[in-house]
VOGU-3710 file (C-alpha; in Angstrom, 3 decimals, decimal comma):
1> marttplvat> 0,000/0,000/0,000  2,815/2,372/0,796  4,209/1,743/-2,650  1,029/2,780/-4,534  0,639/6,089/-2,693  3,479/7,829/-4,599  2,114/6,420/-7,863  -1,378/7,755/-7,144  0,027/11,130/-6,061  2,106/11,335/-9,237
11> alacfalaac> -0,884/10,452/-11,409  -3,041/13,083/-9,691  -0,316/15,692/-10,129  -0,093/14,873/-13,856  -3,863/15,170/-14,291  -3,915/18,465/-12,376  -1,149/19,839/-14,594  -2,978/18,722/-17,735  -6,165/20,394/-16,520  -4,465/23,778/-16,161
21> sssrspapat> -5,412/26,475/-18,623  -3,858/25,771/-21,958  -3,849/29,305/-23,249  -2,852/32,708/-22,062  -3,606/36,242/-23,042  -1,152/39,020/-22,321  -2,788/42,170/-21,046  -3,545/44,649/-23,813  -0,836/47,285/-24,060  -2,753/50,236/-25,436
31> spaqaptaap> -2,768/53,900/-24,734  -5,992/55,291/-23,229  -6,051/58,023/-25,879  -6,379/55,478/-28,653  -9,895/54,761/-29,831  -11,118/51,440/-31,192  -11,255/51,332/-34,970  -13,443/48,305/-35,561  -17,149/48,344/-35,899  -19,650/45,582/-36,440
41> ttgggaapdv> -20,233/44,901/-40,105  -23,075/43,365/-41,974  -20,835/41,703/-44,536  -19,723/42,852/-47,931  -17,224/45,614/-48,476  -13,507/45,295/-48,837  -11,410/43,921/-46,017  -8,544/46,000/-44,641  -4,961/45,368/-45,702  -3,281/42,913/-43,353
51> aitvdasrlp> 0,502/42,581/-43,247  2,179/39,814/-41,246  5,904/40,100/-40,592  8,364/38,357/-38,296  10,718/40,362/-36,083  13,991/38,619/-36,931  15,826/40,441/-34,122  13,561/38,845/-31,493  12,992/35,441/-33,051  15,873/32,917/-33,274
61> adrratfdrl> 16,634/31,611/-36,754  15,441/28,049/-36,008  12,053/29,287/-34,755  11,692/31,597/-37,739  12,491/28,678/-40,045  9,774/26,606/-38,358  7,285/29,472/-38,697  8,155/29,837/-42,391  8,043/26,057/-43,010  4,494/25,999/-41,640
71> sgsarfetal> 3,535/28,947/-43,920  2,948/30,904/-40,731  2,355/34,328/-42,282  -0,205/33,088/-44,800  -1,995/30,855/-42,289  -2,123/33,594/-39,663  -3,446/36,128/-42,187  -6,149/33,640/-43,210  -7,044/33,072/-39,543  -7,309/36,858/-39,016
81> rdqmlkqgrr> -9,596/37,333/-42,006  -11,720/34,337/-40,956  -12,099/35,791/-37,455  -13,077/39,199/-38,866  -15,850/37,534/-40,862  -16,895/35,237/-38,021  -17,144/38,071/-35,496  -18,499/40,573/-37,986  -15,796/43,028/-36,905  -13,138/44,607/-39,017
91> papsaqvdvv> -11,458/47,943/-39,446  -12,525/50,255/-42,236  -11,444/49,114/-45,711  -8,898/51,952/-45,822  -7,226/50,694/-42,625  -3,907/48,892/-42,534  -3,372/46,203/-39,893  0,318/45,477/-39,322  1,023/42,367/-37,257  4,571/41,597/-36,134
101> vtafrlrsta> 5,354/38,164/-34,718  7,582/38,828/-31,698  7,705/35,401/-30,055  7,117/31,941/-31,452  7,812/28,476/-30,106  6,364/25,199/-31,308  7,523/21,951/-29,755  8,223/19,081/-32,089  5,650/16,304/-32,215  8,085/13,905/-30,525
111> tsvwfgamag> 8,854/16,354/-27,720  5,171/17,038/-27,254  4,294/13,341/-27,068  7,186/12,211/-24,880  7,451/15,138/-22,488  4,096/16,941/-22,818  3,744/19,979/-20,562  7,159/19,373/-18,990  8,733/20,418/-22,303  7,238/23,901/-21,943
121> gdvldvdvvv> 4,505/25,427/-23,987  3,850/26,468/-27,544  3,740/30,271/-27,887  2,738/32,854/-30,493  2,950/36,532/-29,451  2,331/39,515/-31,713  2,460/43,311/-31,738  -0,390/44,879/-33,701  -0,537/48,383/-35,175  -3,720/49,632/-36,822
131> kgdgqevrrf> -3,310/52,584/-39,164  -6,021/54,716/-40,694  -5,206/57,253/-43,410  -1,490/56,744/-42,746  -1,786/57,600/-39,039  -1,347/55,116/-36,215  -4,746/54,716/-34,590  -4,163/51,834/-32,205  -1,293/49,682/-30,950  -1,483/46,600/-28,735
141> ktgagqirgg> 0,194/43,294/-27,910  -1,458/39,930/-27,571  -0,814/36,283/-28,218  -1,579/32,751/-27,204  0,176/29,879/-25,530  -0,693/26,312/-24,765  0,766/23,290/-23,065  -1,371/20,768/-24,904  0,572/17,919/-26,302  1,127/14,288/-25,609
151> liapsaegrf> -1,785/12,131/-26,658  -4,286/15,026/-26,484  -2,809/17,093/-29,324  0,295/15,371/-30,682  0,442/17,012/-34,112  2,617/20,116/-34,442  0,393/21,197/-37,349  -2,737/20,977/-35,209  -1,126/22,829/-32,303  0,098/25,538/-34,687
161> erltdttaer> -3,409/25,876/-36,115  -4,781/26,355/-32,592  -2,152/29,013/-31,828  -2,944/30,996/-34,962  -6,713/30,716/-34,472  -6,559/31,765/-30,809  -4,185/34,653/-31,494  -6,307/35,829/-34,441  -9,420/35,767/-32,261  -7,663/37,890/-29,628
171> vvnql> -6,418/40,368/-32,221  -9,872/40,810/-33,747  -11,420/41,193/-30,276  -9,185/44,225/-29,738  -9,680/45,880/-33,125
//
């Protein structure tokens, strides 16, 4: 009996860790003087220009290569546009939304399966600048992170998709 107690305690600790929140949302970093630029839409109309770039000075080369290999910019732009349509919110057609990827980490499938949450989390953080008529209207930071892995979400592709979708949702919520 004494031998099973540590096993049970270890199993409970693993389940508690797995049940922890799998995503995070950095606090919005906006100036109080900045006004929201998005308004509910009824569909139609042109979408704003969206530019996705990667800050090479803040992102190590291997993580940038992974982001590029997964077509990160194109997939994230698609996720942003999908969220704008889904939520019915988007900036005016003349607006420019500049998104800069400032932090990115995606564990390999093997690392995720073998080590799960102990290998750290997957992260996608962005800085967003919304411009209207050439003037900066709004600036904020947001992102998403998750510790899912192992047998729950083993695929790096699937975990990347979740990161981009969650981050896009948070960006659109703040437009």
